[in-house]
Phi, psi and omega in degrees: 000310181297324182292319177298318183300313182299311182300309177303316179293322174289327174298316178295317178294326172293323177291323183283333179283315177300326177286322179289340178295334182256355180291122187082005179279160183265151173259352180183190186289157166246123187228148179255115175260131192226125173272113185286330182257003173070346182237018189304145179301146181308320187293323180288318170306309181303314184302308187301307190290314176307318178304307181284345173270359181083015186270358177280161176311140183298326179291349175278354178262007179268104190262009173102328177234138185291341180273349175270138176074014180263124177245123172277329187206134180231120173266106182265328186242312184279148181194161173298130182299343178273355177257107181253168177298325179292319175295316171302315180300318175302307176308311182283340176279357171104015172287099185309318183291320172292326174297317181296324177295313180300310177306306185301316179298310180300308184300335187252354190293138175224147165205195180289339177258352183222118185251000186230004184080171182271151179283312185198165174249142171245111176259145178213163180195154176262132180231115188056235179256025180239145177264116178261139178232140178229134178256123180242115177282149177275003172275120184298139177094345179278120182300149176287135183250150185218157175213154180223138180220154183284140188240317181264159181068021177230159178296151176305320177295323176290328176292319183291314177301321180290323179288316183298313179297316178298317177292321181289330177290322183277329177291326179297335177257007176266123177278153170295128179276330180230141189300130176287000000 
């Protein structure tokens, strides 16, 4: 009888410990999405929001590897008040002090939905007829990655495909700042 009780207690302890190892762990990237010029045309903002809300065709979310392109949480409207479009533009334009500041803010950000900070930021802006995308890791020393896609004078399907491909490419070079 004592043997059965001991086995039961050890089994319960094992289950509790193994479950706690995964408590709070991430299933994908946590990303801050930033419109850098603040006046992006509504259709580009809608395309970005549709992507992160899972409204595009499902096959566009396949990035080749299961760990690439998976987002646990995307902040589209809510953001640290100290990260402004102007600061992001300076960071992607090569200003090292701005980049370090953005990385520090993203890595240290906490709120009721986020206990470990952002893995990276995806910043975007319209330039002429192109949509420029920039990925900024919150991990110090990681270079800013960028991609550009035709936005105007192409079909909606081509815009969706271009965005999905660009996000996959940018995500593939971004490390997790916090273990998934």
